C-alpha positions in Angstrom: 98.1 153.4 160.5 101.9 153.6 160.2 103.4 154.5 156.8 106.8 154.4 155.2 108.0 155.9 151.9 110.8 154.1 150.1 111.6 155.7 146.7 108.5 155.3 144.5 106.9 153.0 147.0 104.5 153.8 149.8 103.8 151.2 152.5 100.9 151.3 154.9 100.3 148.7 157.7 96.8 147.4 157.9 95.1 145.5 160.8 95.0 141.8 160.0 94.8 140.3 163.4 96.9 139.4 166.5 97.8 136.2 168.2 100.0 135.1 171.0 102.4 132.1 170.5 105.0 130.3 172.5 108.2 132.2 172.5 110.3 129.0 172.6 108.6 127.9 169.3 109.2 131.3 167.7 112.9 131.3 168.6 113.7 127.6 168.2 116.8 126.4 170.0 117.7 129.9 171.3 117.7 129.9 175.1 115.0 131.9 176.7 117.5 133.9 178.6 118.8 135.3 175.3 115.6 135.8 173.2 113.7 137.6 176.0 116.4 140.3 175.8 115.4 140.9 172.2 111.6 140.4 172.2 109.3 140.9 175.2 107.7 137.9 176.9 104.1 138.0 178.0 102.4 135.6 180.5 103.2 131.9 180.3 106.1 132.2 177.9 103.8 133.7 175.2 104.8 136.5 172.8 102.6 139.0 171.0 102.6 138.7 167.2 100.7 140.7 164.6 99.4 139.3 161.3 99.2 142.7 159.5 99.1 142.9 155.7 101.0 145.8 154.1 99.4 148.0 151.5 102.1 148.6 148.9 101.3 151.5 146.6 103.6 152.0 143.6 103.2 153.3 140.1 99.5 153.9 140.6 98.8 150.3 141.7 97.7 149.0 145.0 99.2 145.7 146.2 98.8 143.7 149.4 101.6 141.8 151.0 99.9 138.8 152.6 96.3 138.8 153.8 95.9 138.4 157.6 93.8 136.0 159.7 90.5 136.6 158.0 87.2 136.8 159.8 84.7 134.2 161.1 86.7 131.3 159.7 88.4 129.9 162.7 87.0 127.3 165.0 87.1 127.7 168.8 89.9 125.1 168.8 91.9 127.0 166.2 91.4 130.3 168.0 92.7 128.6 171.2 95.7 126.8 169.6 96.7 129.9 167.6 96.3 132.2 170.6 94.1 134.6 168.5 93.1 137.7 170.4 91.8 139.7 167.5 90.7 138.7 164.0 91.1 140.9 160.9 90.1 144.5 160.3 91.7 144.4 156.8 88.7 145.7 154.8 87.9 148.3 157.4 91.6 149.5 157.2 91.3 149.8 153.5 88.1 151.7 153.7 89.7 154.1 156.1 92.2 154.9 153.4 89.4 155.4 150.8 89.9 152.0 149.2 87.7 149.0 148.7 88.4 145.4 147.7 88.1 146.2 144.0 90.9 148.8 144.2 93.5 146.1 145.0 95.5 145.2 141.9 97.4 142.2 143.2 98.3 140.2 146.3 101.9 139.2 147.0 101.9 136.0 149.1 105.2 135.3 150.7 103.8 131.9 151.7 100.4 130.3 152.3 100.4 129.3 155.9 97.0 130.0 157.6 98.2 133.1 159.4 99.1 134.7 156.1 96.5 133.3 153.8 93.2 133.2 155.7 92.3 136.7 154.6 92.1 135.5 150.9 88.7 134.0 151.3 85.5 134.5 153.3 82.5 132.4 154.1 79.2 133.0 152.2 76.5 130.6 153.2 78.1 127.1 153.1 80.9 128.1 150.7 84.1 130.1 150.8 84.6 132.8 148.2 87.5 135.2 147.3 87.7 138.4 149.3 89.5 140.0 146.3 88.0 138.3 143.2 89.5 138.6 139.7 92.9 139.9 140.6 96.3 138.0 140.5 97.6 136.3 143.6 101.3 135.7 143.3 103.2 133.0 145.1 106.0 130.5 144.3 105.1 127.4 142.3 106.5 125.2 145.1 104.3 126.9 147.7 101.2 126.6 145.6 101.9 122.9 145.1 102.2 122.2 148.8 99.2 124.3 149.6 97.1 122.0 147.5 98.9 118.8 148.5 100.2 119.3 152.0 102.3 116.7 153.8 101.7 115.2 157.2 103.4 118.1 158.9 102.0 121.0 156.8 98.4 119.8 156.6 97.7 121.7 159.8 98.4 125.1 158.2 97.5 124.7 154.5 93.7 124.8 154.5 91.3 124.0 151.7 89.1 126.9 152.7 91.9 129.3 151.9 92.7 128.0 148.4 89.8 126.2 146.6 88.0 129.3 145.5 91.1 131.3 144.4 92.5 128.7 142.0 91.8 130.8 138.9 93.6 133.8 140.4 96.9 132.3 141.4 100.0 133.1 139.3 103.1 131.2 140.2 106.8 131.7 139.6 109.9 129.5 139.9 112.9 131.5 141.2 111.7 135.1 141.1 109.2 137.4 139.4 109.3 141.2 138.8 105.8 142.6 139.6 106.6 146.1 138.5 110.0 147.7 137.8 112.2 147.3 140.9 109.7 145.2 142.8 110.5 141.5 143.0 109.4 138.4 144.7 112.2 135.9 145.3 111.9 132.3 146.3 114.1 131.5 149.4 112.6 128.4 151.0 113.4 127.9 154.7 110.3 128.6 156.7 108.4 126.6 154.2 109.8 125.0 151.0 108.1 127.6 148.9 108.7 130.6 151.1 109.5 133.9 149.3 110.8 137.4 150.2 110.0 140.7 148.6 112.7 143.1 147.5 112.2 146.6 146.2 114.9 148.9 144.9 114.6 152.3 143.4 118.0 153.9 142.8 119.6 154.2 146.2 116.4 153.3 148.1 115.5 149.8 149.1 113.2 147.7 151.3 113.3 144.0 152.0 110.4 142.1 153.4 111.9 139.0 154.9 108.5 137.5 155.9 109.0 134.6 158.2 112.7 134.0 157.9 112.9 137.2 160.0 109.4 137.7 161.4 110.3 140.2 164.1 113.1 142.6 165.0 114.1 140.0 167.7 115.1 137.6 164.9 117.9 139.8 163.5 120.6 137.4 164.5 121.4 135.3 161.4 121.5 132.1 163.4 118.1 132.4 165.1 115.6 130.3 163.3 112.0 129.3 164.2 111.0 125.9 165.5 108.2 126.3 162.9 110.7 126.4 160.0 110.6 123.3 157.8 114.2 123.9 156.7 115.9 125.9 159.4 119.4 125.6 157.9 118.1 127.1 154.6 116.5 129.9 156.7 119.8 130.7 158.3 121.7 130.8 155.0 119.0 132.9 153.3 118.9 135.3 156.2 122.7 135.7 156.1 122.6 136.4 152.3 119.8 139.0 152.5 120.9 140.7 155.7 124.3 141.3 154.1 122.7 142.5 150.9 120.4 144.9 152.8 123.1 146.1 155.2 125.3 147.2 152.3 122.4 149.3 150.9 121.1 150.5 154.3 117.8 149.0 153.4 114.6 149.1 155.3 113.4 145.7 156.7 109.6 145.5 157.0 107.6 143.2 159.3 104.3 141.4 159.1 104.4 139.8 162.6 106.3 142.3 164.8 104.1 143.8 167.5 106.6 146.6 168.3 108.2 147.7 165.0 106.8 148.0 161.5 110.2 148.6 159.9 113.8 149.0 160.8 116.8 150.3 158.9 120.3 149.1 159.5 123.8 150.4 158.5 126.5 148.2 156.9 127.5 146.9 160.3 124.0 145.9 161.2 123.3 148.7 163.7 119.9 150.3 163.7 119.8 153.7 162.1 116.0 154.1 161.5 112.7 152.8 162.8 109.0 152.9 162.3 107.4 151.9 165.7 103.9 150.4 165.9 101.2 152.2 167.7 100.1 150.3 170.7 96.5 149.6 171.9 94.6 147.1 174.0 92.8 144.1 172.6 89.4 142.7 173.4 88.8 139.0 173.2 
């Protein structure tokens, strides 16, 4: 498992699943001739994407950033439509680090789409129960409202089985919340109306988790938004704001979906000056 130290914070990438989606959908209106120069294409226009939660350890606490694809919850149709090649090894990853479910102190949910939130619950008998009971799950108030009351477009990604059993754990915020000194969740909108990013600053050290407004290193261009974005213009404006902010601080940018890099650092001109590459291995269906 890859690790990154940023000031007081230690980040470790866990195995939350992998899927293959249409590259055109992931890069929106960007011509294929351009996006394939930035992110590798697989067969039939598909690109490889991770769904890997990040274990964030800071000030003696263990937090998760998002929760992965979960296990044994997806139908054959969902597996096919989402291009799932591997479900989650989240708990196994924690165990390999000497941690168990009860050692997690909180979960920071950038948004609640199924590829980020399915690891929050598991099936026991005929019911779904929390994987991490009795701990706070943080998300924006707007996101939590849409999770429970999806519209005609979002109903296909906000699933009851991912939220009904965690109602008592969810803690919402409006514009931003400071989880611990220097660590904030900040509402941006864009990818979803309630989408948030995570920013950590410790003196001169900084990391920014842009979640799905910059899901991979191939999306660094400020104008490149996903076809999946509900509010693509908002995504572009928020990306511009937070890329400029991070460039000035030579911040690390961390990824949940990137199959090739866990994190990249850029200078004030946007040129790469540091990287954490992801270890590669083969998948079995």
